[in-house]
C-alpha positions in Angstrom: 0.0 0.0 -0.1 1.3 3.4 -0.7 1.5 6.1 1.8 0.9 9.5 0.7 3.2 12.2 2.3 1.4 14.3 4.4 -0.2 17.8 3.4 2.9 20.0 4.4 5.5 17.7 2.6 3.2 17.9 -0.6 3.1 21.8 -0.1 6.8 22.1 -0.1 7.5 19.9 -2.8 4.9 21.7 -5.0 6.7 25.0 -4.5 10.2 23.4 -5.0 9.1 22.0 -8.2 7.7 25.2 -9.3 10.7 27.1 -8.6 13.0 24.6 -10.3 11.0 24.6 -13.6 10.6 28.5 -13.5 12.0 30.3 -16.2 14.4 33.3 -16.2 11.7 36.0 -16.0 10.0 34.5 -13.3 13.0 34.1 -11.2 13.7 37.7 -11.7 10.5 38.9 -10.8 10.8 36.8 -7.4 14.0 38.5 -6.8 12.2 41.8 -7.2 9.6 40.8 -4.8 11.9 39.7 -2.2 13.9 43.0 -2.4 10.7 44.9 -2.2 9.6 42.8 1.0 13.2 43.5 2.5 12.9 47.3 1.9 9.4 47.4 3.4 9.9 45.4 6.6 13.6 46.3 7.4 14.1 49.8 6.0 10.7 51.2 6.8 10.8 50.1 10.1 14.2 51.9 11.0 12.7 55.1 9.3 9.2 55.0 10.2 8.9 53.1 13.5 12.0 54.2 15.7 12.0 52.6 19.1 10.9 55.8 21.1 10.7 53.9 24.4 14.2 52.7 24.1 15.6 56.3 23.6 13.6 58.2 25.9 13.7 55.9 29.1 16.7 54.2 30.5 15.2 51.4 32.3 12.3 48.8 31.7 10.8 50.0 34.7 10.5 53.4 33.5 9.3 52.2 30.3 6.6 50.2 31.7 5.4 53.1 34.0 5.1 55.5 31.0 3.0 52.8 29.0 1.0 52.2 32.0 0.3 56.0 32.6 -0.4 56.4 28.9 -3.0 53.7 28.8 -4.9 54.6 31.9 -4.7 58.3 31.9 -5.6 59.2 28.3 -5.8 62.9 27.6 
């Protein structure tokens, strides 16, 4: 009796076969997509979402007190 591989292994094999048989243009497009994702998640995070709590407060206790104060006393 043949045993089917589980669904996870079948999905992984599907993508591996797809990438192996992909043409040059498709591989270039995937490279472009990966570069865009890197820019969106790595670079934008540094530019648009700085760690304000880390720069404004010295200890974890000060950070937690500030967050609790902001949550409980909205202005």
